[in-house]
C-alpha positions in Angstrom: -65.4 0.3 -5.1 -63.4 -3.0 -5.5 -62.6 -1.9 -9.0 -61.0 1.4 -7.8 -59.3 -0.3 -4.9 -57.7 -2.9 -7.2 -56.7 -0.3 -9.8 -55.2 1.9 -7.0 -53.1 -1.0 -5.7 -51.9 -1.7 -9.3 -51.0 2.0 -9.7 -49.1 2.1 -6.4 -47.3 -1.1 -7.4 -46.3 0.3 -10.7 -45.2 3.6 -9.2 -42.9 1.8 -6.7 -41.6 -0.4 -9.6 -40.8 2.7 -11.6 -39.1 4.4 -8.6 -36.9 1.3 -8.0 -36.0 1.1 -11.7 -35.0 4.8 -11.6 -32.9 4.3 -8.5 -31.2 1.2 -10.1 -30.4 3.2 -13.3 -29.0 6.1 -11.2 -26.9 3.7 -9.1 -25.5 2.0 -12.3 -24.6 5.4 -13.8 -22.9 6.5 -10.6 -21.0 3.2 -10.4 -20.0 3.4 -14.1 -18.8 7.1 -13.7 -16.9 6.2 -10.5 -15.3 3.3 -12.3 -14.2 5.4 -15.2 -12.7 7.9 -12.8 -10.8 5.2 -11.0 -9.4 3.8 -14.2 -8.1 7.2 -15.3 -4.8 6.8 -13.5 -2.0 4.4 -14.7 -1.0 3.3 -11.2 -3.4 1.6 -8.8 -3.6 3.4 -5.4 -2.7 0.4 -3.2 1.0 -0.2 -2.7 2.0 -3.8 -1.9 4.9 -4.2 0.6 7.9 -6.4 0.4 6.4 -9.0 2.7 3.5 -9.5 0.3 5.7 -10.3 -2.6 6.1 -13.9 -3.9 9.5 -15.5 -3.6 10.3 -14.6 -7.2 9.1 -11.0 -6.6 11.4 -10.7 -3.6 14.3 -12.1 -5.6 13.7 -9.5 -8.3 13.3 -6.7 -5.7 16.6 -7.7 -4.0 18.4 -7.7 -7.3 17.1 -4.3 -8.3 17.8 -2.7 -4.9 21.1 -4.5 -4.1 19.3 -6.4 -1.3 17.7 -3.2 0.1 20.9 -1.1 -0.1 19.5 1.2 -2.8 19.7 4.8 -1.4 16.7 6.2 -3.2 13.0 5.8 -2.8 11.4 2.4 -3.6 7.6 2.0 -4.3 6.0 -1.2 -5.3 3.1 -0.5 -7.6 0.7 -2.2 -10.0 -0.1 -0.7 -13.4 -3.5 -0.8 -15.1 -3.7 -1.9 -18.8 -2.7 1.0 -21.0 -5.9 0.7 -23.0 -7.9 1.5 -19.9 -6.1 4.8 -19.0 -5.5 6.5 -22.4 -8.0 9.2 -23.3 -7.6 11.8 -26.0 -3.9 11.2 -26.2 -3.5 11.9 -22.4 -2.9 9.8 -19.4 -2.6 10.5 -15.7 0.1 9.1 -13.4 -0.2 9.7 -9.6 2.8 8.5 -7.5 1.4 6.6 -4.5 2.1 8.1 -1.2 3.1 11.4 -2.7 1.1 14.4 -3.8 2.5 14.0 -7.3 0.1 13.8 -10.2 1.5 14.0 -13.7 -0.7 14.8 -16.7 1.0 13.0 -19.6 0.6 14.2 -23.1 1.2 11.2 -25.4 3.4 12.0 -28.4 4.0 8.6 -30.0 2.8 5.0 -29.3 3.3 1.6 -30.8 0.6 -0.7 -29.5 0.1 -4.4 -30.3 -1.7 -5.4 -27.1 -1.6 -4.8 -23.3 1.5 -6.9 -23.1 3.4 -5.4 -26.0 3.7 -1.6 -26.5 6.1 1.3 -26.6 4.9 4.8 -25.5 6.5 8.2 -25.3 4.9 11.3 -23.8 5.7 14.5 -22.0 4.6 15.8 -18.6 2.0 18.4 -19.7 3.6 20.6 -22.3 7.0 20.6 -20.6 10.3 18.9 -21.7 10.0 16.2 -19.0 9.6 12.8 -20.5 7.6 9.7 -19.8 8.6 6.4 -21.5 6.7 3.2 -21.0 7.5 -0.1 -22.6 6.1 -3.6 -22.3 7.5 -6.7 -24.0 5.6 -9.9 -23.4 4.2 -8.4 -20.2 7.6 -7.2 -18.8 7.2 -3.5 -18.1 9.8 -0.8 -17.8 10.4 2.9 -18.5 11.0 6.2 -16.8 8.8 9.0 -15.3 10.4 12.4 -15.1 8.7 14.8 -12.7 9.6 18.4 -12.0 11.5 17.5 -8.8 11.8 13.7 -8.7 12.2 11.0 -11.4 11.4 7.3 -11.3 12.6 4.3 -13.2 10.0 1.6 -13.7 11.3 -2.0 -13.2 9.3 -5.2 -13.6 8.5 -7.6 -10.7 6.8 -10.2 -12.9 3.4 -11.2 -11.4 4.0 -9.0 -8.4 3.7 -5.7 -10.3 6.3 -3.1 -10.8 9.0 -1.3 -8.8 9.5 2.5 -8.9 13.1 3.5 -8.1 12.9 7.2 -7.3 15.5 9.9 -6.7 15.8 13.7 -6.8 16.5 15.1 -10.3 19.9 16.4 -9.4 21.1 13.0 -8.4 19.3 11.5 -11.4 21.3 13.6 -13.8 24.6 12.5 -12.2 23.7 8.8 -12.1 21.7 8.6 -15.4 24.0 6.1 -17.1 24.9 4.1 -14.0 21.3 3.8 -12.8 20.2 1.8 -15.8 17.6 4.3 -16.9 19.5 4.6 -20.2 18.6 1.0 -20.9 14.9 1.8 -20.6 15.3 4.6 -23.2 17.2 2.3 -25.5 14.3 -0.1 -25.6 12.3 2.2 -27.9 15.2 2.8 -30.3 15.5 0.6 -33.4 18.4 -1.9 -33.6 21.3 -0.6 -35.7 21.9 -2.4 -39.0 24.8 -4.8 -39.3 27.5 -3.7 -41.6 29.3 -5.8 -44.2 31.8 -7.1 -41.6 28.9 -8.5 -39.6 29.4 -6.0 -36.8 26.9 -3.4 -35.5 28.0 0.2 -35.1 29.7 0.6 -31.7 30.4 -3.1 -31.6 34.1 -2.4 -31.1 33.3 -1.2 -27.6 32.6 -4.8 -26.6 36.1 -6.0 -27.6 
């Protein structure tokens, strides 16, 4: 009888061990799946406020918004590393605080590392563009949505700033807003001619 009692205890112990192991595996799979889902979006869901910025971040924010006088929408965000959010040449961008989720189809990308890359894509299969750049960790670009567009400006260690406005206003202020400079970042530098000047250099005279 002692033999069966001891073997019964062993069997029950092994059964509970197997159950615990199965629960641990299931929990790990769920956590991993949830983590993958959370990484699918370029922008982290939390939005830091102005008060939480460092002194340098506040200085950059004030410069970009003319000390808070900018008339459009301002959203402070943090971007995940590009390598974590790209999947099958697609990427998702959800604008925090708005019901705007853009499925970005990546057309071209030049990638050195998470601090140096140039990326161009379209919102779905539309003509709306998404341009993301990073040079030594300083990020910029544009996000065109169906109704609203955003310029991405860098706030150094504090993340990034989205400057948003309606598309009608965006078209009128395209050159003045500085978005043109974000697009120029992905274009190659023009060659210097024999006179030592770049094409268009006379505009600076």
